[in-house]
N, C-alpha and C positions, 0 to 999 in steps of 0.2 A: 437642764434636767428633763427627760425625754419622759410623757404621763404615757401610764397605762390605762388601758379602760378595762372593768371587772364587772359585769353586768350593765346599770345604769350608772357607774360610780366611778370617776374619774381620782386616780391617783397620782399623787408627784408633790411637787412645791405648788404651794398654794391652794392646794385640796385639804378639804377636811380629812382627819386621818381616820383608815378603813381600819374598823374594829373588826377581828375576825373573835368570835366565840369558840373554843376549840374543843366541842365535843367528844372527838377521837373515840375512843372505845369504850368510853362513860357509860355506854348503853349494855354493855357486858352481853352483848350478841343480842338482844332483845327490841326488838323494830317499835314497840311502843313505849318503851323507855327513851326511845331514838326519837321519837315524837314530840314527848316532854320536853326533853333538850333541845327541840328547836322552838318552840313554846313558849320557854324560859329566855332563848337568847333573843328573840323577838323582843319579849317582855322589857327584858333591861335595854333594849336600842341599841343594838349591834348591828351591824352592816353584814355579817355573814356569818354561818354555822358553819363549822368545819367537821367532817367525818373521817375514818381514814379507811381507804381501800385497799386489800389484801387478802390473799388466798395462802393461807400458810405454808404449804406444800410447794408453792413459788417462792417462797423468802426463806425458809426454814430448810436446813440440812441437816442430814444426821446427826452432826457434827455440833448444832449451832449451842450456844450456853446462855445461860439468863443472867441478866445484868444484878447487880447485888439488892435493886429497891424491889424485884419481885419477893425477894423476900419473906414468909411469911403471909402472902396476898396473891399467893397463883392457885391452890387448893392442892400443892404438890402434885401438880401436874408435870408432864416433862413440856419444856417448851414445846412443840409441836402442840401436843395436847391441848393447851391452855392457850394458844395462838389460836388454831381451831375454833375453840369455844368464844373468841369474840368474833368471829367471821358475819358479814353478815351477807346476804344470797343477792343475787345480780338484782333479780326484780324487787327486792325491799329497797336498794339505792336508788330504783327507779320510782317507786313509792315516796321516797324522801323528798327526791329531787323535786315530784309534783307538791308534795308538801309544803316544802319551802317557797316553790312558786305562789300555793297559793298564800303563803301566810306575807307572802313581799318580804323575803329573807334571803340574799344570796346564798345557794348551796355553793360546798365547796368539800373535797377531799381529796389526801392524801394519793398521788398513786407510787406503787411501790411493786408492783410488775405486772406481765403481760397482758393477764386477765383482767388487771384492776382498769390498765390502759383502755382497754377494749368493753368495759362496763361504762368507763368515766365518758368514754370517745360515744357510744350511744345514746348515753341520755345528754349529752351534747354540755358539757360542763363549761364555764364561762374562764374558768383558770385552770391551770394545773398547779397543785401544791407539790414540792417535792422535799421532804425532810430529810432532815440530816442522817436517817440510814441510806438514801440513796443521793447524797448530792454527789457521789462520785460513779454513779450508775448509767455509765456513758449509753448503751445500749438504750436503756430505758429514755432516757432524757432525749438522746434524739429520735425517738419513735414518738414523743411528746412536741419534742423541738418542727419537725414536719406538720402538724397540724398547724401549725401558723397560731395557736392558742396560746395566752399569755402563760409565763413559767413564773411561780412563787419558789424560789430558792431558799431553801435552809442553808445557812452556813454552820451551821451544830457540828461540830469536830473535826472543822477542815481548819487550816492556814492557810495563807495569802496566795501561793502558788496555785493551791489547790482550787481555788476560786476564780483566780485568774483561766486555767484550764478551762474550767467548766465553761464559765461565759463566752469564752472566746471560742467552744468549743459549738456553743449554743450558738453563736452570732453567726460562724463560719455555716452551720445548716441551715440558714436562713431566717432563725427567729431573732430579733430584736426586741420583742415583747417581754423584759426581762425584769423581775424587781429583787431584790434580796433581802434574807431576812439576819439580822444580828443573833444567834442562839447560843448557849450554854448548854449542852446537852447532857445536865445532870436534874435526876428529882427528886427533892427540890434542887435549885441551880444555888451553889455560895454568892451571896450579895458581892464578895472580893474578887467573883469572877466574873458576872457579869457584861462588864466592859461596856459602858453603854457610848464611849466615846470612838471607838467603833464604828457606828450609825454612822455619824459625819464623814470618817475615815472612806468608809465606801461610798459612801456618794461624791464625794470629790474622787474617788479612782474609779469609779464604774457609771458614773454620771447617769444613774438610773434611781427609782424609787427603792429606800433602803427603812425597812422596818424592822421589829422588834419580838422576837419569841418567845416571850419570858415563861420562865418555869421556876422562879422564885415565890416564898411564901409572901403572901398579899397581893394589893393591888398599889401600892405604891412606886412600885420599881415601872411599870406600864406608863403611868403618870409622867413620872420624870424622865421616862425614854421619848414622851411626845414633848416634852421639853426639852428634849435634845436634838429635838427634828425628826424625829422617827415620822416616816409616810404612814406605816401601818402597824398597827400594836394585832399580836395573835396570843392569846393566853385559854389555858385549859379550864375547863368550867365542868361543873357536874350536879346532880341533884340535890347529891350530897356528900361530903366525905365520909360517912362511916360504912357507905355500900361496897360490897368487896369488889376488888380490883385493884390493879398496880397501878393505875394513875389517878385514884380518886383521891390520895392523900396529897399530891402534888395540887389541888386541882382547887378554885375555887366555888361558891356554893352562887345561887343565882342570888339573892338580896345582894354578895360582894361583886357577881359582875355589873348588876345597875350601877353599884357607886362607883366603880370603875368607869365605868362609860358616861357618866355623870361629872366625872373628876376630871376626866379626857375634855371632855367638849368645855369646860369652867377652863381648866388651862391652856388650850388653845384659843379660848378671846383673850386671855392674861397674856398671852404670848405678843400679839397686837404687833408694830412695824417697827423699821429701824431707822425712827426718827424719833426726837424727845421736843413734844409739845403740852403748853397746857393743856390737860385735857375738861372737853363739856364739862364733866361734874366737878373741877376742880376751881370753875372759874367763880363758882360766889365766894369762894374765900380770898378772891383778889384783893379785899376790902376788909373782911373780918377778921382774917387769920394774917395776912401783909401788914407788915409795918411800914411808918410814915416818918418822916423829919419834921419835930416838936421842937418850941419853944422849953428851955430849961430853967427860962426864969423870966419875969415882966421885962422886955426890951421894949426900949423907949426910941421915938421917932428919929430918923438922919443917924442912925445909931450902924458901927460896921460890924455886921456878925462874926463873931471869933468862934473858932471849935468849940469851945465849953459853953458857948451858950447853945448849943444844938445836943437833943436825946434822940432817942428811935424807938417809936411808941406805935402801936397801934389807934388806930384803922390804918388802912394800906390806901386810901383813896386820896394822897398829900404829894408830896416830894419823896421819890424814891432816895434812900438812903445811897444807892446808888452813883448819884447826884450831889453828894456833898458837898465834893471838890467847889461846886459850882456857886454853893450857897456859901459860902467862907468869902466872905470879904464885902459882900452884898450890904448895900446903905439901905435903912427901912424907908419907906415912906411915910410911913404910920405908927403907932406905937402898937406891938403887939402881946398879947397876955402869955402868961406862963401857963403851959401844956397845949397852947393853938397849934395847929398844924401850920406850919410855913406855905406859904402858893408866891406862885413868881408875882402874882400882882401886889402883894407886900414890898416891894423893891423897885428901885430904880434903874434902869438898865445899865 
């Protein structure tokens, strides 16, 4: 698998999972709130904090419709009015990027329109995230492709033919720095539609890093995603689910984000390698827990041992039960007391 590099982080097989704390629009258009989201992402141990850069007039037409999950959380504004309320100015994104650099956490933002391309290019982002709404936005993708900057592509609301087309188009236009995200674009996403097995399928088909952009409730699906091989995890988070906004209910809070990061790192430790061996922590139990062959009764000298003379008991520092066939029929050199461990020096060759 070809690795990609974002900031100082390598992403791919054998590398730690790249954890993106998706602040999105949970700042509600307030820069101070955005700074606080950066602080919480850093405290939680995320590798990256991601926002969304868009300008409503460039992404919403007069015919734009609201998804159902906006219901009751958009202040009864029109789609255009509501999306404009979530915008951050270009200089505010510049300040956010500088703040992230200062906090030593990677800044990222979704690329959504030509103006946002200009904003993100000017502040020298280390990767472009393409969200599900723009996964087929060929003009925007080609602009991003020409920069040579890595492209992280969501596969929400797509099928395999869509993904093949877009990946081939990106590569045809000269950029092989691609990573994909398995994603189900619903808020929250039903567990039965998350399809974690797609992670391995996309890896095999496209030979690139594949992550999980998760919109389910709770934190266990991202952890399961890592166990299934996800190279990246993206998860919406907020300062509080009680804040106004359409994405807050499907987001996790700072303590949950911290727990998610912790559980992912422990899961990575537990995944280990494709080999089976006795682990260092187990070795003390080779004697205390394993069992050996012992005498079922008192056995005299010059006696041929039979199967009924043998029991299997702890400890494990005698003859292994796997060698019982070698012991049967052996002739004793000396008496053996009941419950004594058998040893080869008790027998004639």
